[in-house]
C-alpha positions as CSV (number, residue, x, y, z in Angstrom):
1,M,-75.2,-34.0,-14.7
2,G,-72.2,-31.9,-15.7
3,K,-68.8,-33.3,-16.6
4,I,-65.2,-32.5,-15.8
5,S,-62.2,-33.5,-17.9
6,A,-59.6,-35.9,-16.6
7,E,-57.1,-33.0,-16.9
8,G,-59.4,-30.8,-14.8
9,V,-59.6,-33.5,-12.1
10,K,-55.8,-33.7,-12.1
11,R,-55.5,-29.9,-11.6
12,Y,-58.1,-30.0,-8.7
13,C,-56.4,-32.9,-6.9
14,K,-53.0,-31.2,-7.2
15,W,-54.4,-28.0,-5.9
16,M,-55.8,-29.8,-2.8
17,F,-52.5,-31.6,-2.3
18,D,-50.5,-28.4,-2.6
19,A,-52.9,-26.6,-0.2
20,K,-52.2,-29.3,2.4
21,A,-55.9,-29.9,2.8
22,I,-56.8,-31.7,6.1
23,Y,-59.1,-34.6,6.7
24,L,-62.2,-33.2,8.2
25,W,-65.1,-35.6,8.8
26,G,-68.4,-34.3,7.2
27,A,-66.8,-31.4,5.4
28,D,-67.1,-30.8,1.6
29,V,-64.0,-28.8,0.8
30,E,-64.6,-26.0,3.2
31,V,-62.4,-23.5,5.0
32,L,-62.0,-24.5,8.6
33,T,-63.3,-21.9,11.1
34,S,-64.2,-22.3,14.7
35,E,-67.9,-21.9,13.8
36,L,-67.6,-24.8,11.2
37,L,-65.8,-27.0,13.6
38,E,-68.4,-26.5,16.3
39,S,-71.2,-27.2,13.8
40,L,-69.6,-30.4,12.6
41,K,-69.1,-31.6,16.2
42,K,-72.8,-31.1,16.9
43,R,-73.8,-33.0,13.8
44,F,-71.4,-35.9,13.9
45,G,-70.0,-36.1,17.5
46,T,-66.8,-34.8,19.0
47,K,-64.8,-38.1,18.7
48,H,-64.2,-37.4,15.0
49,Y,-62.4,-34.1,15.7
50,E,-60.2,-35.0,18.7
51,K,-57.0,-34.4,16.6
52,I,-58.3,-31.2,15.0
53,S,-56.9,-28.1,16.7
54,I,-58.4,-24.8,15.6
55,E,-55.2,-23.0,16.6
56,N,-53.1,-25.0,14.1
57,N,-55.7,-25.6,11.4
58,E,-57.9,-22.5,11.1
59,G,-58.1,-21.3,7.5
60,K,-57.1,-24.6,6.0
61,I,-59.2,-26.5,3.5
62,G,-60.9,-29.5,5.0
63,A,-62.8,-32.4,3.5
64,D,-63.5,-36.1,4.1
65,C,-63.1,-38.8,1.4
66,S,-66.5,-38.3,-0.2
67,G,-66.6,-34.5,0.4
68,F,-63.3,-34.4,-1.6
69,L,-65.4,-35.4,-4.7
70,R,-68.2,-33.0,-4.3
71,P,-66.7,-30.1,-6.3
72,L,-65.9,-32.6,-9.1
73,S,-69.2,-34.5,-9.2
74,G,-71.4,-31.4,-8.5
75,H,-73.4,-33.2,-5.8
76,D,-73.1,-34.7,-2.3
77,N,-72.9,-38.4,-1.8
78,T,-71.3,-41.1,0.4
79,A,-68.5,-43.4,-0.7
80,A,-71.0,-46.2,-1.1
81,G,-73.3,-43.9,-3.0
82,Y,-70.6,-42.9,-5.4
83,Y,-69.9,-46.6,-6.1
84,K,-73.6,-47.3,-6.9
85,E,-73.8,-44.4,-9.4
86,C,-70.8,-45.5,-11.4
87,T,-71.8,-46.8,-14.8
88,K,-68.9,-49.3,-14.9
89,R,-67.7,-50.9,-11.7
90,G,-66.2,-54.1,-10.4
91,D,-63.4,-55.8,-8.5
92,I,-60.1,-53.8,-8.3
93,S,-58.3,-56.6,-10.2
94,K,-60.3,-55.7,-13.3
95,M,-59.7,-51.9,-13.2
96,P,-58.5,-50.4,-16.5
97,K,-55.1,-49.0,-15.6
98,D,-55.2,-46.4,-18.4
99,K,-58.4,-44.7,-17.3
100,M,-59.3,-42.3,-14.4
101,C,-61.4,-44.2,-11.9
102,L,-62.8,-44.0,-8.5
103,V,-61.4,-46.6,-6.1
104,F,-63.1,-48.0,-3.1
105,R,-62.3,-49.8,0.2
106,K,-64.6,-52.0,2.1
107,Q,-64.9,-52.7,5.8
108,E,-66.9,-55.8,6.8
109,G,-68.3,-55.9,3.3
110,I,-69.5,-52.3,3.2
111,I,-67.8,-49.6,1.1
112,V,-66.5,-47.0,3.6
113,H,-63.8,-45.1,1.7
114,V,-63.2,-43.6,-1.8
115,G,-60.2,-42.1,-3.6
116,I,-59.3,-41.3,-7.2
117,Y,-57.1,-43.4,-9.4
118,M,-55.5,-41.0,-11.9
119,G,-55.0,-43.4,-14.8
120,D,-51.2,-43.2,-14.5
121,G,-50.4,-45.5,-11.6
122,T,-51.1,-43.0,-8.8
123,T,-54.0,-42.1,-6.5
124,Y,-55.3,-39.1,-4.5
125,E,-57.4,-39.6,-1.4
126,M,-58.4,-37.8,1.8
127,Y,-57.0,-39.9,4.6
128,N,-54.3,-38.3,6.7
129,G,-54.9,-35.1,4.9
130,C,-54.8,-35.0,1.1
131,E,-52.5,-37.9,0.1
132,Y,-50.9,-38.5,-3.3
133,K,-49.2,-41.9,-3.7
134,K,-48.4,-44.8,-5.9
135,F,-51.4,-47.1,-6.6
136,S,-51.5,-50.3,-4.7
137,S,-54.2,-52.9,-5.6
138,T,-53.9,-54.4,-2.1
139,K,-55.2,-51.2,-0.5
140,W,-58.4,-51.1,-2.6
141,D,-61.3,-53.5,-3.1
142,S,-63.3,-52.1,-6.0
143,Y,-63.3,-49.5,-8.8
144,G,-65.9,-47.5,-10.6
145,I,-66.1,-45.1,-13.5
146,P,-68.6,-42.3,-13.0
147,E,-70.3,-40.4,-15.9
148,W,-69.1,-37.1,-14.6
149,I,-65.4,-37.8,-15.4
150,E,-64.8,-37.2,-19.1
151,Q,-62.0,-39.6,-20.0
152,T,-59.0,-38.4,-22.1
153,K,-58.7,-40.6,-25.2
154,K,-55.2,-41.5,-26.1
155,A,-54.4,-41.6,-29.8
156,L,-53.9,-45.3,-30.9
157,A,-50.9,-46.5,-32.7
158,V,-50.1,-49.8,-34.4
159,G,-48.9,-52.3,-31.8
160,D,-50.7,-50.7,-28.9
161,K,-52.5,-53.0,-26.5
162,V,-56.2,-52.2,-26.0
163,T,-58.7,-53.7,-23.6
164,L,-62.4,-54.2,-24.6
165,E,-64.6,-53.9,-21.6
166,E,-67.7,-54.9,-23.5
167,E,-68.7,-56.7,-26.7
168,V,-68.5,-54.7,-29.9
169,N,-69.4,-55.3,-33.5
170,G,-66.8,-56.8,-35.8
171,Y,-66.6,-55.8,-39.5
172,R,-64.9,-57.4,-42.5
173,T,-63.4,-54.1,-43.9
174,A,-62.4,-50.7,-42.6
175,K,-65.1,-49.0,-44.7
176,D,-67.8,-51.3,-43.3
177,A,-66.6,-50.4,-39.8
178,E,-66.7,-46.6,-40.5
179,N,-70.1,-46.9,-42.0
180,K,-71.3,-49.4,-39.4
181,T,-72.7,-51.8,-42.0
182,N,-72.3,-55.5,-42.7
183,V,-71.5,-56.7,-39.2
184,V,-69.9,-60.2,-39.5
185,H,-69.6,-61.2,-35.9
186,K,-69.2,-59.9,-32.3
187,V,-65.8,-59.2,-30.8
188,V,-65.8,-60.3,-27.1
189,P,-64.3,-58.4,-24.2
190,G,-60.6,-59.0,-23.6
191,D,-57.1,-57.8,-24.5
192,Y,-56.1,-57.1,-28.1
193,Y,-53.3,-55.5,-30.2
194,V,-53.8,-52.8,-32.8
195,Y,-52.8,-54.3,-36.2
196,K,-53.9,-51.4,-38.5
197,L,-55.6,-48.0,-38.4
198,Y,-57.9,-46.5,-41.1
199,G,-59.8,-43.3,-40.2
200,K,-62.0,-44.1,-37.3
201,A,-61.7,-47.9,-37.9
202,V,-59.2,-50.1,-36.0
203,N,-58.1,-53.6,-36.8
204,I,-57.5,-55.5,-33.6
205,S,-56.2,-59.0,-33.0
206,R,-55.5,-61.3,-30.2
207,Y,-52.0,-61.7,-31.7
208,K,-49.5,-59.0,-32.3
209,N,-48.5,-58.5,-35.9
210,S,-51.5,-60.5,-37.1
211,P,-54.7,-59.2,-38.8
212,G,-58.0,-59.5,-36.9
213,S,-61.4,-57.7,-36.9
214,W,-62.2,-54.2,-37.9
215,V,-64.0,-52.3,-35.1
216,V,-64.8,-48.8,-34.0
217,L,-63.6,-48.0,-30.5
């Protein structure tokens, strides 16, 4: 599976927004023509296209929520399917706010809608056309991080807050951490502060301005 950078995702989403892409059930980022519209009606039923006028929308880019992701992921899927393939996923309350994620909404316990959280407090989604808005946790139920988004790593600085999403090895010294030798304990998931930096090694602590464990993030 290929990958696209977080910056590439941002450019694509902005392009769709600036192009005023319309919500088009069953479409995978396609140019609306009368032939396409008739084909979609035959496949999915006319009720999904009652508000789509070919006279006003011919030539516009159209996609539904999962079709919006196809050029990025490189494959076709449903909103529920995209959730299942995410390597990290969970309740929206646990979403890392500094990472680009897919966000999902449920209806009667089933995932029916997907959008993209940009890692900066905003989202893009295909709903009433391509929408760009401030992230609201009340609108979404779950999040997922797919392998095909290559996350941008922010350079750490002393005092930064970092979140461990999984257990990592803890080392006594920075050299041990860089060489990945002499593990002394496991550092459990949670929120930490950066106390010191040395090469690829990071000293993190539960308490600001206090030494902790050397790890490699």
